C-alpha positions as CSV (number, residue, x, y, z in Angstrom):
1,A,8.2,-3.0,2.3
2,I,11.0,-0.5,1.8
3,F,12.9,-2.9,-0.5
4,F,9.9,-3.9,-2.7
5,Q,10.4,-1.6,-5.7
6,G,7.5,-3.1,-7.5
7,T,5.0,-1.8,-4.9
8,N,6.7,1.3,-3.6
9,G,8.5,2.7,-6.7
10,L,11.5,3.8,-4.7
11,T,14.9,4.2,-6.2
12,G,18.0,2.7,-4.6
13,K,19.0,6.1,-3.3
14,E,15.5,6.6,-1.7
15,M,15.7,3.1,-0.2
16,T,19.1,4.0,1.4
17,A,17.7,7.1,2.9
18,K,14.4,5.6,4.1
19,A,16.1,2.5,5.7
20,G,18.8,4.7,7.4
21,I,21.6,2.7,5.7
22,Q,23.9,5.8,5.5
23,A,24.3,5.5,9.3
24,L,26.1,2.2,8.7
25,C,28.9,3.9,6.7
26,P,28.9,7.6,7.7
27,G,30.8,9.8,5.3
28,A,31.3,7.1,2.7
29,Y,30.5,7.4,-1.0
30,I,27.5,5.1,-1.6
31,D,26.4,3.5,-4.9
32,E,23.1,1.7,-4.5
33,A,20.7,-0.1,-6.8
34,A,17.0,-1.2,-6.5
35,F,15.8,-4.4,-8.2
36,T,12.4,-5.3,-9.6
37,P,10.2,-6.6,-8.2
38,C,12.3,-6.6,-5.0
39,G,15.8,-6.3,-3.7
40,Y,18.6,-3.9,-3.0
41,S,22.3,-3.8,-3.3
42,M,24.8,-1.2,-2.0
43,N,28.5,-0.6,-2.1
44,S,30.2,2.2,-0.1
45,V,33.8,3.4,0.0
46,L,35.5,5.7,2.5
47,D,39.4,5.8,2.2
48,A,40.5,2.2,2.4
49,A,37.3,0.8,4.0
50,Y,34.4,-0.6,2.0
51,S,30.9,-1.8,3.0
52,T,28.5,-3.8,1.0
53,I,24.9,-4.8,1.5
54,H,22.7,-7.2,-0.4
55,I,19.0,-7.6,0.5
56,T,16.6,-10.2,-0.9
57,P,13.2,-9.7,0.7
58,E,10.9,-12.7,0.2
59,A,7.6,-13.6,2.0
60,A,8.9,-17.0,3.0
61,C,12.5,-16.2,3.7
62,S,14.3,-12.9,3.5
63,Y,18.1,-12.4,3.3
64,V,20.3,-9.5,4.2
65,S,24.1,-9.5,4.2
66,F,26.4,-6.7,5.5
67,E,30.1,-6.9,4.9
68,T,32.9,-4.5,5.7
69,N,36.7,-4.5,5.8
70,D,36.7,-1.5,8.2
71,Q,39.3,-2.1,10.9
72,L,37.6,-1.1,14.2
73,D,38.8,-1.5,17.8
74,D,35.3,-2.5,18.8
75,Y,32.7,-3.9,16.3
76,A,29.8,-3.9,18.8
77,P,28.6,-0.4,18.0
78,L,28.5,-1.2,14.3
79,L,26.8,-4.5,14.8
80,R,24.2,-2.8,16.9
81,R,23.5,-0.2,14.1
82,V,23.2,-3.1,11.6
83,L,20.8,-4.9,13.9
84,S,18.8,-1.7,14.5
85,T,18.6,-1.1,10.8
86,F,17.4,-4.6,9.7
87,R,16.0,-6.1,13.0
88,P,16.5,-9.8,11.9
89,Q,15.0,-12.7,13.7
90,R,18.3,-14.5,13.4
91,F,21.8,-13.6,12.2
92,V,25.2,-15.2,11.7
93,L,28.2,-13.1,12.5
94,T,31.3,-14.2,10.6
95,M,34.8,-12.8,10.8
96,F,37.7,-13.6,8.5
97,G,41.3,-12.4,9.0
98,D,44.9,-13.4,9.4
99,D,46.2,-14.3,12.8
100,D,47.7,-10.9,13.4
101,A,44.5,-9.0,12.5
102,I,42.3,-11.3,14.7
103,D,44.8,-11.4,17.6
104,C,45.1,-7.6,17.8
105,L,41.4,-7.2,18.7
106,D,40.8,-6.7,22.4
107,R,37.5,-8.6,22.1
108,L,36.0,-10.5,19.2
109,P,32.4,-9.5,18.5
110,T,31.5,-13.2,18.4
111,S,32.6,-13.6,22.1
112,K,29.6,-11.6,23.3
113,R,26.9,-14.1,24.4
114,Q,24.2,-11.4,24.0
115,Y,23.6,-8.2,22.2
116,G,20.9,-5.9,23.7
117,D,20.1,-2.2,23.8
118,I,19.2,-2.3,20.1
119,S,17.6,1.0,18.9
120,G,14.0,0.4,17.7
121,C,13.6,-2.9,19.6
122,P,11.8,-3.2,22.9
123,Q,14.0,-2.7,26.0
124,T,13.4,-6.3,27.0
125,A,14.6,-7.7,23.7
126,Y,18.1,-9.0,22.9
127,Y,20.0,-11.3,20.6
128,L,21.3,-14.5,22.2
129,R,24.2,-16.4,20.8
130,T,23.0,-20.0,20.1
131,S,26.2,-21.5,18.7
132,S,29.7,-20.6,17.7
133,T,32.7,-22.2,16.0
134,A,36.1,-21.2,14.6
135,T,38.6,-22.7,12.3
136,T,42.2,-21.9,11.2
137,V,43.9,-22.6,7.9
138,E,47.4,-23.1,9.3
139,A,49.4,-22.8,6.1
140,Q,48.0,-19.4,5.4
141,R,47.5,-18.2,9.0
142,Q,43.9,-17.4,8.3
143,K,41.0,-17.6,10.8
144,C,37.3,-17.9,10.3
145,I,35.1,-17.3,13.4
146,M,31.4,-17.6,13.3
147,A,28.5,-17.2,15.8
148,C,24.8,-17.7,15.4
149,Y,22.3,-15.4,17.3
150,S,18.6,-15.5,17.8
151,Y,16.2,-12.7,18.7
152,Q,14.7,-12.9,22.2
153,P,11.8,-10.4,22.3
154,N,10.6,-10.6,25.9
155,A,13.5,-11.4,28.2
156,P,14.5,-8.7,30.7
157,F,17.8,-7.2,29.8
158,D,20.3,-5.4,32.0
159,A,21.9,-2.9,29.5
160,E,24.5,-1.7,32.0
161,A,25.7,-5.3,32.6
162,G,25.1,-6.3,29.0
163,I,23.3,-9.5,30.0
164,A,19.8,-10.9,30.1
165,V,18.2,-11.2,33.5
166,V,16.7,-14.6,34.0
167,A,14.6,-15.2,37.1
168,T,14.8,-18.6,38.5
169,S,13.3,-20.1,41.7
170,V,14.7,-22.8,43.9
171,E,12.4,-24.8,46.0
């Protein structure tokens, strides 16, 4: 209900604070807007990095997008903060970049089969990758990598190993 201005009367700035969005882009200048009857949009800038969020909350189907051009060695901590902030049932992780930018990453965030240890979610919950794909535009040396994840609320998760613990029996 944070992003329903028609019922809560919050401004964009108040929605940013109440949802904890500033934690997604610490230290950045944030320009946000609330929409009537519902919705939210935010752009932030810190040095050469930007982040943008668009939220369309609907009873039947809500939509949240988070985009950044921030160059990180490891995107997993940022992704966990985004998941903790919005707690979606499903999400699609998409990365675009030229060959050099993608190849310099030690590990693509889409290569993780599961994301667990999400603040605000039960300890047994995690996000499971259900599909992934990649394509390259050869002439421009551009890559697009995508992975779909789905929330698994009750599976045991080994945070240290970073994987779900699935009990099986063999007879």
